[in-house]
C-alpha positions in Angstrom: 99.6 82.4 86.3 96.2 84.2 86.3 95.2 82.4 83.1 96.1 79.0 84.8 94.1 80.0 87.9 91.1 81.0 85.8 91.3 77.6 84.0 91.5 75.8 87.3 88.4 77.7 88.5 86.6 76.7 85.3 87.6 73.0 85.7 86.3 73.1 89.3 83.0 74.6 88.2 82.6 72.1 85.5 83.3 69.0 87.5 81.3 69.7 90.7 77.6 68.8 90.9 77.1 72.1 92.7 79.2 75.1 91.8 81.5 76.3 94.6 80.4 79.2 96.7 81.6 82.7 95.9 83.9 82.6 99.0 85.4 79.3 97.7 85.9 80.8 94.3 87.7 83.8 95.8 90.0 81.5 97.8 90.7 79.4 94.7 91.4 82.5 92.6 93.7 83.7 95.4 92.5 87.3 95.3 89.6 89.5 96.3 88.6 91.8 93.5 87.3 95.2 94.6 86.3 98.3 92.6 86.2 101.7 94.2 86.5 105.4 93.6 89.5 107.7 94.0 88.8 110.2 96.7 89.9 111.1 100.3 86.8 109.4 101.6 87.4 106.0 99.8 90.8 105.2 98.4 93.9 107.0 97.1 97.6 106.5 96.8 99.6 108.3 99.4 103.3 108.7 99.9 103.7 105.2 101.3 101.1 103.4 99.4 97.3 102.9 99.4 95.2 104.7 102.0 91.6 105.6 102.7 88.7 104.2 104.9 87.4 101.8 102.2 90.9 100.5 101.6 91.5 99.9 105.3 88.3 97.9 105.4 88.7 95.8 102.3 92.4 95.0 103.0 91.4 93.6 106.4 88.6 91.6 104.8 91.0 90.1 102.2 93.5 89.3 105.0 90.8 87.4 106.9 90.0 85.5 103.7 93.6 84.7 103.3 93.8 86.1 99.8 95.5 89.0 98.0 93.6 92.3 97.4 93.2 93.6 93.9 91.9 97.1 93.6 90.5 98.6 90.4 89.6 102.3 90.4 86.5 103.3 88.4 86.5 106.7 86.8 82.7 106.7 86.4 80.5 106.2 89.4 77.8 104.6 87.3 80.2 101.7 86.4 80.5 100.5 90.0 77.2 98.6 90.2 77.4 97.0 86.7 81.0 95.9 87.6 79.6 93.9 90.6 76.6 92.7 88.7 78.7 91.3 85.8 81.0 89.5 88.1 84.1 91.6 87.2 84.4 92.5 90.9 83.4 90.7 94.0 82.7 93.9 96.0 82.2 97.6 95.3 83.6 99.5 98.3 83.2 103.1 97.3 81.2 105.0 99.9 78.0 103.8 98.2 74.6 104.6 99.7 71.9 101.9 99.6 69.2 103.0 97.2 66.1 101.2 95.9 67.4 101.3 92.3 70.7 99.8 93.4 68.9 97.1 95.4 67.3 96.0 92.2 70.7 95.2 90.7 72.9 94.1 93.6 72.8 93.1 97.3 74.5 95.1 100.0 76.4 94.2 103.1 75.6 95.7 106.5 75.6 99.5 106.9 79.0 100.5 108.4 78.2 104.3 108.6 75.6 106.8 107.5 75.7 110.2 105.8 73.5 113.1 104.9 73.1 114.8 101.5 74.0 118.5 101.5 73.2 121.1 98.9 76.4 123.0 98.5 76.7 126.7 97.6 79.4 129.4 97.6 79.9 131.8 100.4 79.0 135.5 99.6 76.3 134.3 97.1 72.6 134.2 97.9 71.9 131.1 100.0 69.0 129.0 98.8 66.6 128.1 101.6 64.5 125.4 99.9 64.4 123.3 96.7 62.1 125.8 95.1 65.1 128.3 95.1 67.1 126.0 92.8 64.9 126.6 89.8 66.7 128.4 87.1 70.1 127.8 88.7 73.1 125.9 87.4 73.3 122.6 89.2 75.6 119.7 88.4 75.8 116.2 90.0 77.5 112.9 89.2 75.8 110.8 86.6 74.6 107.5 88.1 74.8 108.8 91.7 72.3 108.8 94.5 72.5 112.6 94.1 71.1 112.3 90.6 68.2 110.2 92.1 67.6 113.0 94.6 67.3 115.5 91.8 64.8 113.3 89.9 62.7 113.0 93.1 62.7 116.8 93.6 61.5 117.3 90.0 58.4 115.4 90.8 57.5 118.3 93.1 59.2 121.1 91.0 58.8 120.3 87.3 60.8 123.3 86.2 63.9 122.1 88.0 66.8 121.4 85.7 70.4 120.1 86.2 73.3 118.5 84.5 74.5 114.9 85.2 78.2 114.5 84.4 80.2 111.2 84.2 84.0 111.1 84.7 83.9 113.6 87.6 84.3 113.4 91.3 82.3 115.0 94.1 85.5 116.9 95.1 85.7 118.4 91.6 82.1 119.5 91.7 82.6 121.2 95.0 85.7 122.9 93.6 83.6 124.2 90.7 81.1 125.7 93.2 84.0 127.2 95.1 85.2 128.8 91.9 81.8 130.1 90.9 81.6 128.0 87.8 78.3 126.4 88.9 75.8 127.5 91.4 75.2 124.3 93.3 76.0 120.7 93.7 75.0 117.9 96.1 77.6 116.2 98.3 77.6 113.5 100.9 78.3 115.0 104.4 81.6 113.1 104.7 82.8 114.3 101.3 81.8 117.8 102.0 83.5 118.0 105.4 86.7 116.7 104.0 86.5 118.9 100.8 85.8 122.1 102.8 89.3 121.9 104.1 90.5 122.4 100.6 87.7 124.8 99.5 86.8 127.0 102.4 84.6 129.1 100.2 81.8 126.5 100.2 78.9 126.2 102.6 75.9 123.9 103.2 72.7 125.6 102.1 70.4 122.9 103.5 70.1 119.2 104.0 68.3 117.2 101.4 68.3 113.8 102.9 69.7 112.3 106.1 70.6 108.9 107.7 71.6 107.4 104.4 73.4 104.1 105.1 76.8 103.3 103.5 77.6 99.7 102.6 79.5 97.5 100.2 77.7 96.3 97.1 77.8 92.5 96.6 76.5 90.2 93.8 73.0 89.0 94.5 73.8 85.4 93.9 76.5 85.2 96.5 75.0 84.3 99.9 78.2 83.0 101.3 80.0 86.2 100.5 77.1 88.2 102.0 77.4 86.1 105.2 81.1 86.6 105.3 80.8 90.3 104.9 78.1 90.4 107.6 80.2 88.5 110.1 83.3 90.6 109.2 81.6 93.9 110.1 80.0 92.4 113.2 83.5 91.5 114.4 84.8 95.0 113.6 82.0 96.7 115.4 82.3 94.4 118.5 86.1 94.9 118.7 85.8 98.7 118.2 88.1 98.5 115.1 85.4 99.9 112.9 85.1 103.0 115.1 88.9 103.3 115.1 89.0 103.3 111.3 86.3 105.8 110.9 87.9 108.0 113.6 91.2 107.8 111.8 89.7 109.5 108.8 86.8 111.5 110.1 87.5 112.0 113.8 89.0 115.5 113.2 86.7 117.0 110.6 83.9 118.3 112.8 85.2 121.8 113.4 85.8 124.3 110.6 87.7 127.5 110.8 87.0 129.5 107.6 89.7 132.2 108.1 92.3 129.7 109.4 91.7 127.3 106.5 92.0 130.0 103.9 95.3 131.1 105.4 96.6 127.5 105.6 95.8 126.9 101.9 97.5 130.2 101.0 100.6 129.3 103.0 100.8 125.9 101.3 101.3 127.8 98.0 103.4 130.7 99.3 105.4 129.5 102.4 105.7 125.7 102.2 107.8 125.6 99.0 110.6 127.5 100.8 110.8 124.8 103.5 109.5 121.6 101.9 113.0 120.2 101.1 114.1 120.7 104.8 110.9 119.0 106.0 111.6 116.1 103.6 115.2 115.7 104.5 114.7 115.9 108.3 111.7 113.5 108.1 113.7 111.0 106.1 116.5 111.1 108.8 114.0 110.4 111.5 111.9 107.9 109.5 108.7 109.8 109.5 106.3 111.3 107.0 107.4 114.8 106.0 103.8 116.0 105.7 103.2 115.1 109.4 106.4 117.1 110.3 105.2 120.0 108.1 101.8 119.9 109.8 103.5 120.1 113.2 105.6 123.0 111.9 102.5 124.8 110.7 100.7 124.4 114.0 103.7 125.7 115.8 104.5 128.8 113.7 102.5 128.9 110.5 105.9 128.1 108.9 107.3 131.4 110.1 111.1 131.0 110.9 111.0 134.3 112.8 108.2 133.3 115.1 108.7 133.9 118.8 106.4 133.4 121.8 106.1 135.5 125.0 107.8 132.5 126.8 110.8 132.6 124.5 110.3 129.6 122.3 111.4 130.4 118.7 111.6 129.4 115.1 109.5 127.2 112.8 109.2 124.4 115.3 109.1 126.7 118.3 111.9 125.1 120.3 112.8 126.1 123.8 116.3 127.2 124.5 116.9 124.1 126.7 115.5 121.7 124.1 117.5 123.2 121.3 120.7 122.9 123.4 119.9 119.3 124.2 119.4 118.5 120.5 122.5 120.3 119.4 120.6 123.1 117.7 122.7 126.4 117.8 120.4 128.7 115.9 116.6 128.3 116.5 115.6 130.8 113.9 117.5 129.0 111.2 114.8 126.9 109.4 117.0 124.0 108.6 118.2 123.6 112.2 114.8 124.2 113.7 113.0 121.6 111.5 115.8 119.1 112.2 115.4 119.8 115.9 111.7 119.4 115.8 111.9 116.1 113.9 114.4 114.8 116.5 112.2 115.9 119.4 109.1 114.2 117.9 111.0 111.0 117.5 112.2 111.2 121.1 108.6 111.4 122.2 107.7 108.5 119.9 110.4 106.3 121.5 108.9 106.9 124.9 105.5 105.6 123.8 105.2 101.9 124.7 105.8 99.7 121.6 102.6 97.8 122.2 100.6 100.9 121.2 99.7 100.8 117.4 99.4 103.6 114.9 97.9 106.1 114.6 97.3 106.3 118.4 101.1 106.1 118.9 101.7 109.3 116.8 98.8 111.3 118.4 100.1 110.4 121.9 103.6 111.4 120.9 102.4 114.8 119.5 100.4 115.5 122.6 103.6 114.8 124.6 105.5 117.2 122.4 103.0 119.9 123.4 102.2 119.2 127.0 105.2 117.3 128.1 105.8 113.6 128.6 105.0 113.7 132.4 101.6 115.3 132.0 100.8 112.8 129.2 101.6 110.0 131.6 99.3 111.5 134.2 96.5 111.7 131.6 97.0 108.1 130.8 96.8 107.2 134.5 93.6 109.2 134.8 92.3 107.3 131.7 93.0 104.0 133.4 91.3 105.2 136.7 88.2 106.0 134.6 88.1 102.5 133.3 89.1 103.5 129.7 92.1 102.4 127.6 95.3 104.4 128.3 96.8 103.2 125.0 94.0 104.7 122.9 94.2 108.4 121.9 90.5 109.0 121.9 90.3 107.9 125.5 93.4 109.8 126.6 92.0 112.8 124.7 88.9 112.8 126.9 91.1 112.6 130.0 93.6 115.4 129.2 91.2 118.3 130.1 90.7 116.7 133.5 94.2 117.9 134.4 92.6 121.3 134.9 90.4 119.9 137.7 91.8 119.6 141.2 89.8 116.4 142.0 91.8 114.8 139.2 95.2 116.5 139.0 95.6 116.0 142.8 95.6 112.3 142.2 98.6 112.2 139.8 102.2 113.0 140.2 102.8 116.2 138.2 99.5 118.0 139.1 97.8 120.7 137.1 98.2 121.2 133.4 96.3 123.1 130.7 94.9 119.9 129.4 92.8 121.4 126.7 95.9 122.7 124.9 97.3 119.3 123.7 93.7 118.3 122.6 93.4 121.3 120.3 97.0 120.9 119.3 96.6 117.4 118.0 93.2 118.1 116.5 94.7 120.9 114.5 97.7 118.9 113.4 95.5 116.1 112.2 93.5 118.6 110.1 96.6 120.1 108.6 98.1 116.6 108.0 95.0 115.4 106.3 95.1 118.3 103.9 98.8 117.8 103.1 98.3 114.1 102.8 95.7 114.5 100.1 97.2 117.5 98.3 100.6 115.7 98.0 99.3 112.2 97.4 100.2 110.5 94.1 96.6 110.7 93.0 95.8 114.3 94.0 94.5 116.4 91.2 96.5 119.3 92.6 99.9 117.6 92.8 101.2 118.8 89.5 100.4 122.4 90.3 102.1 122.1 93.7 105.2 120.5 92.2 105.4 123.3 89.7 105.2 125.9 92.4 108.0 124.2 94.3 110.2 124.1 91.2 109.6 127.8 90.7 110.5 128.4 94.3 107.6 130.7 94.8 108.1 133.0 97.8 105.8 134.9 99.9 105.8 138.5 100.9 108.3 139.1 103.7 107.4 137.2 106.9 107.1 139.3 109.9 108.4 138.2 113.2 
């Protein structure tokens, strides 16, 4: 079929006095060809299929064009621009910064975000304060990247500066090498660093090399109609607020970093989670939810400690109250299987209360906040959100209203009164962070998946868990 389609395109090109536009060619072909990179800031295969900010964007664009989306993942960053220039791909959507060298080869769509370049070093080593401090150190960057360009610019001022440019490697892998002490430094985009720091809490930012670098799609130079279509597409996304929602979905919860807490979480993924992973998977399957989300809630509740107990009497991995457990038919709250099953049921009960018109992921975050603060207080926060002229169906807007439940001038206007509104905000923020880590670590394309699977098979156990 693709051969016939290609022949049809060739016939059309040969019989028209003017060749069809790039957009017409895409529609005739029936697919939008996109090349990208495999990373948590671009595109990867999760439990239920493709995911990532670039994937969300290009899939919407393909849908608007009325064509199928074909994704090709490039191992080498330096292959992305040639792939567009040669016509093998219509778009490179891979978290690319706009540089003068790249502008000499391709065109770019409008900037949809901007990042900074960070010099990354390992904690408990001497922190470099300026580029001069990099001389004589082991530095590695991705070949063909904007980071390599930055190093070449620095060498104009510091001729003794040396580094290695490596193909077939990702920024996440280089950050990992810094965390392990295998190299002294690397350069990472701010978005990549903030995501990777969840997995490698040993790394830090030494200093910022460049800032306000625009990210955009790379497009062939001789495709004005495609450039116009991309321009209009992003204009609509920005105007509707959809672009902000997509970026918030992936980056909205990475601003705060807890070094000690992150290290403990990663350690518990290896030592505690294997004991309970099957229970999370089975209970999540029964309730039609992602087991990693359920596990993230469990970690926020108890750090996966089945003996956990609070001063108010909630107990177990999912920290169920006695009343909730009784209503759900749970007889033993400290039994991990029963507790996890009860938590999954209760989350789904909260999900069913959320109006069906509310889309994901807002639906899930609102449900989890309800799990924490109670459905009634969540409804009060949504009423306050509406009073403020914001959208009560959008988590970010409700999130800003929840803390107002601590203020008399606001809680006196709603039915259920005062609530510690900051708690559900922190609760959901933390779960989102844990979920993001589990989503990437247990994705089909994660470089750590095989190791985690092996640990599960060996049923690795932790030292005794104290109550």
